[in-house]
C-alpha positions as a Markdown table, in Angstrom:
| # | Residue | x | y | z |
|---|---|---|---|---|
| 1 | Met | 10.9 | -4.1 | 16.9 |
| 2 | Ile | 10.1 | -2.5 | 13.6 |
| 3 | Ile | 8.8 | -4.5 | 10.6 |
| 4 | Asn | 8.5 | -3.0 | 7.1 |
| 5 | Leu | 6.1 | -4.5 | 4.5 |
| 6 | Trp | 7.1 | -3.2 | 1.1 |
| 7 | Ser | 4.5 | -3.5 | -1.7 |
| 8 | Thr | 3.0 | -2.1 | -4.9 |
| 9 | Pro | -0.8 | -1.5 | -5.1 |
| 10 | Arg | -3.2 | -4.5 | -5.4 |
| 11 | Thr | -0.8 | -7.1 | -4.0 |
| 12 | Gly | -2.8 | -8.0 | -0.9 |
| 13 | Ser | -0.6 | -5.8 | 1.2 |
| 14 | Asn | -3.5 | -4.5 | 3.3 |
| 15 | Trp | -4.7 | -8.0 | 4.1 |
| 16 | Tyr | -1.1 | -9.2 | 4.9 |
| 17 | Ala | -0.3 | -6.1 | 7.0 |
| 18 | Ser | -3.5 | -6.8 | 9.0 |
| 19 | Tyr | -2.4 | -10.5 | 9.3 |
| 20 | Leu | 1.0 | -9.5 | 10.6 |
| 21 | His | -0.6 | -7.0 | 13.1 |
| 22 | Asn | -2.9 | -9.6 | 14.5 |
| 23 | Thr | -0.1 | -12.2 | 14.8 |
| 24 | Tyr | 2.3 | -9.8 | 16.6 |
| 25 | Lys | -0.4 | -8.4 | 18.8 |
| 26 | Asn | -0.8 | -11.9 | 20.3 |
| 27 | Glu | 2.8 | -11.4 | 21.6 |
| 28 | Asn | 2.5 | -7.8 | 22.5 |
| 29 | Pro | -0.9 | -6.0 | 22.6 |
| 30 | Asn | 0.9 | -2.6 | 22.1 |
| 31 | Thr | 1.9 | -3.5 | 18.5 |
| 32 | Leu | 0.9 | -0.8 | 16.1 |
| 33 | Leu | 0.2 | -0.9 | 12.4 |
| 34 | Ile | 0.7 | 2.3 | 10.3 |
| 35 | Ala | 0.0 | 2.3 | 6.6 |
| 36 | Gln | 1.9 | 4.6 | 4.1 |
| 37 | Tyr | 3.7 | 6.5 | 6.8 |
| 38 | Leu | 6.4 | 7.9 | 4.5 |
| 39 | Asn | 4.4 | 7.7 | 1.3 |
| 40 | His | 4.6 | 11.1 | -0.5 |
| 41 | Phe | 0.9 | 11.1 | -1.4 |
| 42 | His | 0.1 | 11.0 | 2.3 |
| 43 | Phe | 2.1 | 14.1 | 2.9 |
| 44 | Ile | -0.3 | 16.1 | 0.7 |
| 45 | Asn | -3.7 | 14.4 | 0.8 |
| 46 | Tyr | -6.9 | 15.2 | 2.6 |
| 47 | Ile | -10.1 | 13.3 | 3.4 |
| 48 | Lys | -13.6 | 14.7 | 3.8 |
| 49 | Ser | -15.7 | 13.6 | 6.7 |
| 50 | Gly | -17.8 | 10.5 | 6.0 |
| 51 | Gln | -15.9 | 9.7 | 2.8 |
| 52 | Thr | -13.2 | 7.1 | 2.1 |
| 53 | Asp | -11.5 | 8.4 | -1.0 |
| 54 | Trp | -8.5 | 10.7 | -0.6 |
| 55 | Ile | -8.3 | 14.1 | -2.3 |
| 56 | Tyr | -5.1 | 16.0 | -3.0 |
| 57 | Asp | -6.3 | 19.6 | -3.0 |
| 58 | Tyr | -7.7 | 21.2 | 0.1 |
| 59 | Glu | -11.4 | 21.7 | 0.2 |
| 60 | Lys | -13.5 | 23.2 | 2.9 |
| 61 | Asn | -14.1 | 20.9 | 5.9 |
| 62 | Ser | -11.3 | 18.6 | 4.8 |
| 63 | Leu | -9.2 | 16.6 | 7.3 |
| 64 | Tyr | -5.6 | 15.4 | 7.1 |
| 65 | Pro | -3.8 | 12.6 | 9.0 |
| 66 | Asn | -1.8 | 14.2 | 11.8 |
| 67 | Tyr | 0.9 | 12.2 | 13.6 |
| 68 | Thr | 2.0 | 13.3 | 17.0 |
| 69 | Tyr | 4.1 | 11.8 | 19.8 |
| 70 | Asp | 2.4 | 10.4 | 23.0 |
| 71 | Trp | 5.0 | 11.1 | 25.7 |
| 72 | Leu | 3.2 | 8.9 | 28.2 |
| 73 | Lys | 3.0 | 5.9 | 25.9 |
| 74 | Lys | 6.3 | 6.7 | 24.2 |
| 75 | Ser | 4.5 | 6.1 | 20.9 |
| 76 | Ile | 3.5 | 7.7 | 17.6 |
| 77 | Lys | -0.2 | 8.6 | 17.7 |
| 78 | Leu | -2.5 | 9.3 | 14.7 |
| 79 | Ser | -5.4 | 11.7 | 14.7 |
| 80 | Tyr | -7.2 | 13.6 | 11.9 |
| 81 | Lys | -6.9 | 17.4 | 11.9 |
| 82 | Ala | -9.3 | 19.9 | 10.3 |
| 83 | Gly | -7.9 | 22.7 | 8.2 |
| 84 | Lys | -5.1 | 23.2 | 5.6 |
| 85 | Arg | -1.7 | 21.6 | 6.0 |
| 86 | Thr | 1.1 | 23.9 | 7.3 |
| 87 | Arg | 4.1 | 21.8 | 6.5 |
| 88 | Ser | 5.5 | 21.2 | 3.0 |
| 89 | Pro | 6.0 | 17.6 | 1.8 |
| 90 | Asp | 9.7 | 17.7 | 2.6 |
| 91 | Glu | 9.0 | 19.2 | 6.1 |
| 92 | Glu | 6.3 | 16.5 | 6.7 |
| 93 | Glu | 8.7 | 13.7 | 5.7 |
| 94 | Gln | 11.4 | 15.0 | 8.1 |
| 95 | Tyr | 8.8 | 15.6 | 10.9 |
| 96 | Arg | 7.6 | 12.0 | 10.6 |
| 97 | Ile | 11.1 | 10.7 | 10.6 |
| 98 | Glu | 11.8 | 12.6 | 13.8 |
| 99 | Leu | 8.7 | 11.1 | 15.4 |
| 100 | Leu | 9.9 | 7.7 | 14.5 |
| 101 | Glu | 13.2 | 8.4 | 16.2 |
| 102 | Lys | 11.4 | 9.1 | 19.4 |
| 103 | His | 9.1 | 6.1 | 19.2 |
| 104 | Asp | 9.9 | 3.3 | 21.6 |
| 105 | Ser | 9.7 | 0.3 | 19.4 |
| 106 | Gly | 10.7 | -2.1 | 22.2 |
| 107 | Lys | 7.6 | -1.1 | 24.2 |
| 108 | Asn | 5.4 | -0.5 | 21.2 |
| 109 | Pro | 6.4 | -2.8 | 18.3 |
| 110 | Leu | 5.7 | -1.2 | 14.9 |
| 111 | Ile | 4.5 | -2.6 | 11.6 |
| 112 | Leu | 4.9 | -0.1 | 8.7 |
| 113 | Ser | 3.2 | -1.0 | 5.5 |
| 114 | Asn | 4.4 | 1.2 | 2.6 |
| 115 | His | 4.2 | 1.1 | -1.2 |
| 116 | Ile | 7.8 | 1.5 | -2.5 |
| 117 | Leu | 6.7 | 4.5 | -4.5 |
| 118 | Pro | 6.0 | 7.4 | -4.4 |
| 119 | Met | 8.7 | 7.6 | -1.7 |
| 120 | Ser | 11.9 | 9.5 | -1.6 |
| 121 | Lys | 15.2 | 7.5 | -1.7 |
| 122 | Lys | 16.1 | 9.1 | 1.7 |
| 123 | Ala | 12.8 | 7.9 | 3.3 |
| 124 | Tyr | 13.1 | 4.4 | 1.8 |
| 125 | Glu | 16.7 | 3.9 | 2.9 |
| 126 | Tyr | 15.9 | 5.3 | 6.4 |
| 127 | Leu | 13.0 | 2.9 | 6.9 |
| 128 | Phe | 14.8 | -0.1 | 5.4 |
| 129 | Ser | 17.9 | 0.3 | 7.7 |
| 130 | Lys | 15.7 | 1.2 | 10.7 |
| 131 | Ala | 13.7 | -2.0 | 10.6 |
| 132 | Asn | 14.5 | -5.3 | 12.3 |
| 133 | Lys | 12.8 | -7.1 | 9.5 |
| 134 | Asn | 11.9 | -6.2 | 5.9 |
| 135 | Ile | 9.2 | -8.1 | 4.1 |
| 136 | Phe | 8.5 | -7.7 | 0.3 |
| 137 | Ile | 5.2 | -8.7 | -1.1 |
| 138 | Tyr | 4.4 | -8.9 | -4.8 |
| 139 | Arg | 2.0 | -10.4 | -7.3 |
| 140 | Glu | 3.3 | -12.8 | -10.0 |
| 141 | Asn | 0.2 | -12.4 | -12.2 |
| 142 | Ile | 0.5 | -8.7 | -13.2 |
| 143 | Val | -2.4 | -9.1 | -15.6 |
| 144 | Asp | -4.6 | -9.5 | -12.6 |
| 145 | Gln | -2.7 | -6.8 | -10.7 |
| 146 | Leu | -2.9 | -4.2 | -13.4 |
| 147 | Ser | -6.5 | -5.0 | -14.2 |
| 148 | Ser | -7.5 | -4.8 | -10.5 |
| 149 | Tyr | -5.8 | -1.4 | -10.3 |
| 150 | Ala | -7.3 | -0.1 | -13.6 |
| 151 | Leu | -10.8 | -1.1 | -12.5 |
| 152 | Ala | -10.5 | 0.4 | -9.1 |
| 153 | Tyr | -8.9 | 3.6 | -10.3 |
| 154 | Thr | -11.6 | 4.3 | -12.9 |
| 155 | Thr | -14.6 | 3.3 | -10.8 |
| 156 | Lys | -13.1 | 4.6 | -7.6 |
| 157 | Met | -14.2 | 1.4 | -5.9 |
| 158 | Trp | -11.0 | 0.4 | -4.0 |
| 159 | Lys | -12.7 | -1.9 | -1.6 |
| 160 | Pro | -14.8 | -5.0 | -2.2 |
| 161 | Lys | -18.6 | -4.5 | -1.9 |
| 162 | Gln | -21.2 | -7.1 | -1.2 |
| 163 | Asp | -23.6 | -5.8 | -3.8 |
| 164 | Tyr | -20.9 | -5.5 | -6.5 |
| 165 | Lys | -22.1 | -6.0 | -10.1 |
| 166 | Val | -20.0 | -7.1 | -13.0 |
| 167 | Leu | -19.1 | -4.1 | -15.1 |
| 168 | Glu | -18.3 | -3.9 | -18.9 |
| 169 | Asn | -16.0 | -1.9 | -21.1 |
| 170 | Ile | -14.3 | 0.1 | -18.4 |
| 171 | His | -11.6 | 2.2 | -20.0 |
| 172 | Thr | -8.5 | 3.3 | -18.0 |
| 173 | Pro | -5.9 | 5.7 | -19.5 |
| 174 | Lys | -2.6 | 4.1 | -20.4 |
| 175 | Asp | -0.5 | 6.5 | -18.3 |
| 176 | Val | -2.3 | 5.3 | -15.2 |
| 177 | Ile | -1.5 | 1.7 | -15.9 |
| 178 | Lys | 2.0 | 2.5 | -17.0 |
| 179 | Asn | 2.7 | 4.3 | -13.8 |
| 180 | Leu | 1.8 | 1.2 | -11.8 |
| 181 | Tyr | 3.8 | -1.0 | -14.1 |
| 182 | Glu | 6.9 | 1.1 | -13.6 |
| 183 | Arg | 6.5 | 0.9 | -9.8 |
| 184 | Ile | 6.3 | -2.9 | -10.2 |
| 185 | Ile | 9.5 | -3.0 | -12.2 |
| 186 | Tyr | 11.1 | -0.7 | -9.5 |
| 187 | Trp | 10.0 | -3.2 | -6.8 |
| 188 | His | 11.8 | -6.0 | -8.6 |
| 189 | Gln | 15.0 | -4.0 | -8.9 |
| 190 | Leu | 15.3 | -3.4 | -5.1 |
| 191 | Asp | 17.9 | -5.3 | -3.2 |
| 192 | Lys | 16.1 | -8.0 | -1.1 |
| 193 | Asn | 19.1 | -9.9 | 0.3 |
| 194 | Asn | 18.2 | -11.3 | 3.8 |
| 195 | Cys | 14.6 | -10.2 | 3.4 |
| 196 | Glu | 11.4 | -12.2 | 3.4 |
| 197 | Ile | 9.5 | -12.4 | 0.1 |
| 198 | Ile | 5.8 | -13.1 | 0.0 |
| 199 | Lys | 3.9 | -13.9 | -3.2 |
| 200 | Tyr | 0.2 | -12.9 | -3.4 |
| 201 | Glu | -0.6 | -16.2 | -5.1 |
| 202 | Asp | 0.6 | -18.1 | -2.0 |
| 203 | Ile | -1.6 | -16.3 | 0.5 |
| 204 | Asn | -4.5 | -18.1 | 1.9 |
| 205 | Phe | -7.0 | -15.2 | 2.4 |
| 206 | Thr | -9.3 | -17.4 | 4.5 |
| 207 | Asp | -6.5 | -18.6 | 6.7 |
| 208 | Asn | -7.0 | -16.1 | 9.5 |
| 209 | Thr | -10.5 | -15.2 | 10.6 |
| 210 | Gln | -9.2 | -12.3 | 12.7 |
| 211 | Val | -8.4 | -10.4 | 9.5 |
| 212 | Lys | -11.5 | -8.5 | 8.6 |
| 213 | Ile | -10.2 | -7.2 | 5.2 |
| 214 | Lys | -11.5 | -9.2 | 2.3 |
| 215 | Lys | -9.7 | -10.3 | -0.9 |
| 216 | Gln | -9.7 | -7.5 | -3.4 |
| 217 | Asn | -11.6 | -9.1 | -6.3 |
| 218 | Ser | -14.1 | -11.9 | -6.3 |
| 219 | Ile | -14.8 | -11.3 | -10.0 |
| 220 | Asn | -12.0 | -11.3 | -12.6 |
| 221 | Pro | -11.3 | -7.6 | -13.2 |
| 222 | Phe | -9.7 | -8.1 | -16.6 |
| 223 | Ile | -13.0 | -9.2 | -18.3 |
| 224 | Gln | -14.6 | -5.9 | -17.1 |
| 225 | Leu | -12.2 | -3.7 | -19.0 |
| 226 | Asp | -12.5 | -2.5 | -22.6 |
| 227 | Gln | -10.5 | -4.0 | -25.4 |
| 228 | Asp | -8.0 | -1.1 | -25.6 |
| 229 | Thr | -7.2 | -1.4 | -21.9 |
| 230 | Gln | -7.0 | -5.2 | -22.0 |
| 231 | Ser | -4.6 | -5.0 | -25.0 |
| 232 | Tyr | -2.3 | -2.5 | -23.3 |
| 233 | Ile | -2.2 | -4.7 | -20.1 |
| 234 | Leu | -1.3 | -7.7 | -22.2 |
| 235 | Glu | 1.5 | -5.7 | -23.9 |
| 236 | Leu | 3.0 | -4.7 | -20.6 |
| 237 | Asn | 2.7 | -8.3 | -19.4 |
| 238 | Ser | 4.7 | -9.5 | -22.4 |
| 239 | Asp | 7.4 | -7.0 | -21.5 |
| 240 | Tyr | 7.3 | -8.1 | -17.9 |
| 241 | Arg | 7.8 | -11.8 | -18.9 |
| 242 | Asn | 10.7 | -10.9 | -21.0 |
| 243 | Arg | 12.3 | -9.1 | -18.1 |
| 244 | Phe | 11.8 | -11.7 | -15.4 |
| 245 | Thr | 11.6 | -15.5 | -15.3 |
| 246 | Phe | 9.0 | -17.2 | -13.2 |
| 247 | Gln | 8.3 | -20.9 | -12.6 |
| 248 | Lys | 4.6 | -20.3 | -13.3 |
| 249 | Thr | 3.4 | -18.7 | -16.6 |
| 250 | Leu | 0.1 | -17.0 | -17.3 |
């Protein structure tokens, strides 16, 4: 069994992927969860020991995610390898597809959580057709979604912190926000016939105590942005509302 969870950033996809993983592990403890397996950014990024933020240019002592095939378990295996990458992004994509072809998804069910972009059309169509089930998750309130992304991008605080303080007048470049907005529009344009659709606003983030990931924002991110950033987000939201009809309005 292979399940795809298709998302855009700041839609609760990390929480929901963990929820799915815990649910299916009750049926088969060999169930694996892999995030951003065919995401282009993850073909080129690195991480430094002891840090959580990805970097896209190699630096001394950097590591990169290295997938291999465990012949004994008949399963994809993830480790982190020191040094500079040797495969190009196209070679890495093909390599990971070949690993997935070897993976025994009957013995080792697989949940793949991916943002719909940046991903090649080839990779998307391959994963979509390969899966037994495709789930799409989105956020109806894109003011909150764009604000959450803008705040996280600028402050580099992608995960909730217990000692978090309310910030003020955070400015995020328009092109950063526009990039996410275009990904959201692209998500809506994808064919979702016979697929399950999950709305962020319908998720009960306290419903499953086994999920250790916390909800992204306990404090409204919009109020922490500067006026220019707020105005641009509201402008995009107006365009969004003109494009799509929802039962619930902001």
